[in-house]
N, C-alpha and C positions, 0 to 999 in steps of 0.2 A: 380175596386172594392176598397172600402174604408176600407180594412182590417187593423185592429190594433191588434198587438200581442206583448206582453212584456214577457220576460223570467226573472223570479226572483229566485235567489238562496238563500235558507234558510241558515242563518248564515253569509251571505255576504251582500245581498241586503235588508234583513229584519231579525228579530230575531238575530241581530248581536252579542248580548251578550250570546247567547245560544250555549254552546259548543256541546251539543247533536245534535242540529240542524245542526251545521257544520259537525259533524260526519256522519249524515244520508244523507246529500247532496241532499235534495229534491228540485226539481224545482216546483214553483207555476207560473201559467200563467194568464195574463189578455188578453182576446180576445174580440174584439168588432169592432165598427164602428167609424172611425175618423171623419166622417161628422156629425153624430148625437151625438157623444161624449158619447156613452154608451158602457158598457163592462160587461162581466161575468168573474168570477174568477174560474180557474180550480184548484181543489184540495187545497182549502184554509186550512192551518194549520200552527202551530208554533207561529205565531205572527199576529193575526187578525188585531189589530189596525195599525200595521206597513204596512200590505197589503192595508188596506183601505186608509191610509195616502198616499201611493204611487199612488194609483188610483186618489185621489183628486189632488195631485200635477200635475198629467198628464191631469187634467181637464176632467176626465172620470167619468161618473156616473155609479155606480155598480148596475146592475139590476138582477143579478142571479148568481148561482153557478153551475158549471159542475163537476161531480165526475167521475174519471176514474175507481176507485175501492174502496173497503171499508176498506183498511188497515189504522190503526191509524196514521201513519206518513203522510197520504194524506188527512185525514178528521178530525183528532183529536181523542183522546181516550188514552187508557193506553197501553204501549208497553215497554218491557224490564225495568220495574220498573219506567218508566217515564210517567207522565200525560201530554199529548200534547193538546193544545187548537186547536179548529177547527170549524166545521160547527155550533155547538151549540152556540158558542160565536158570530160567524158571524151573524146568524139570530137574535140574541138578540140585535145586533147593527144595522144591516140592514136586516129587515124582508123580505128576498127575497126567491124565490123558489129554491130548490135544485134539479137539474136534474140528474137522475140516470137511469141506465138500470134496467128494471123491475125485472130481475133475482137477482140484487144486492140490491134491496130496503130493504129487511129484514136485511141483514148484515149491511147496512148503519145505519138503525135505532138502531140496537143492539149496534154497536160500538160507535156511536156518541150521542145517546140519543134523536135524532130527533123524531117527531111524524109523523103519516101518512099524516097530513095536510101540513107538511113542504116540502113534496117530490112530484116531478112530475116524473112519471114513463114513460120510453120510450122503444121502441123496436129498434133493430138494423135497420138502414136505415132511421130512423126518421130524420127530419131536425128541427133545431131551428133557429129562426131569432133573431139576435142581431142588432137592427137597420136595416140597409139594408144588413147586412152580414149574409149569410146563413151558418150554421154549420151542417155538416152531422155527425150523430152519428153511428160509426161503432162498432158493437158488436164483441169483440175479446176475447172470453173466453180462459182460459189456466192458467193464473196466478191466477185468481179467476173466478167463473162461470159467473159473469156479468161484467167483465172488458170491458171497451169501450174506443175507441180512437175518437178524434175529428178532422174532416177534414174541413178546410175552404180554398177555393181557392186552392193554391198550398202549404198549410201548414198543417202538421199533428202533433197533440199533442198526444203522444203515451202512456203516463202513464208508467206502468210497464210491458207492453206487449213487446215493442221493445226498446232496448237501442242502443246507438252508440257502435257497436262492441259486442253486447250481446242481451240477452232477459231476461224476467222475470222468476223467480223461479217457478217451478211446483211441488215442494215437500212440500209446505205449505198446510194447510187445504183448500179444495176447488180447489187446483191446479189439472190440468189434462194435461199430456204430449201430448196426441193425439189432444185435442182441441187447444193447443198452436201451434202445427205443422200446423194445418189447418189455424189458425188465421194468422200466419206468411206467409205461402206459398200461400194460396188461397185468402187472403184479402189484407194484407199490401204489399206483394211483387208484387201485380198486380196494384198498384197505379203507376201513371206516375213517371218516374225516376227522374224528376226534383222536385218532391215533397219534400219540406223541412221537416226534421224530428226534432221535439222538444221532447226529452225524459223526463221521470219522475224523473230521478236522474242524477247527474253530475258524471258519472262513467268513463269518457273518457278524452282524452287530448283536445278535442274540445267539444263545448256545443251544436252545431247544425250540422246536417249532411243532406244528401239527401237519398231518397230511392235507387237511382242509386248507390251511393257510398256504401251503406250498402249491396246491392246485390253483389257488387264486393268484399267487405272487411269483411263483417260480416259472420263468419263461420256458424252461426245459420240460415242464409238465404240461405245457399248453401248445405244443407243436401239433398241428392238426393231422398230419399224414407222414408216413414213412419217407415219402419223396422229399417233403419239406425238411424233415429231420436230416436226411442224407446231404441235402444241400447245405444246411447249417453246419454239419460236421465235416464238410469237404470230402464226402465219400460218394463214389459212383458205383459201389458194389451192389 
């Protein structure tokens, strides 16, 4: 398989002069096909020209965008008094389709300002082809209703669903503890243990893990029951 994947850290690999980007520690990914030299960008935000420049230096043609969820630090918009560039600037420079989970499309449009015609809606289990590379879209609600992860070969880009040593918050609007428990234990934890984990933020001492290591070391993947999970998350739903 000719899988191409690059992990870019905001404030270090691009948006280098943006102290807020360094504070938020978002990862942006390029994923694609090394043979056809095409890629899509996952969660483009903070410095769109910098991301495009990186892809061009890699001799990769950007043909689309993949969105894990609609929060502004991942797609652009206003947060904590800051205005972050993102999808709107991307498609003004590169008019590509933005692939989102169908449940997340309204939120993506509201936060980013995109129109209906800019978006390609998907269900969980759909596949997208980037050159000869197939990317499976896994619907993993919990952090937001339409959160999704991207699985290509033995690589998983997990957004804010699963972190190295943690998981996404469920106390923000649209968060749901029971859905997060299901996403973690019934979807992601069932992937092969050698699956590489590429999270949405740089919150750990390492930047890449595996599902097997997380099942051993990540407390949130070792909760034995939904009742224990709800107790941990402070939920009585």
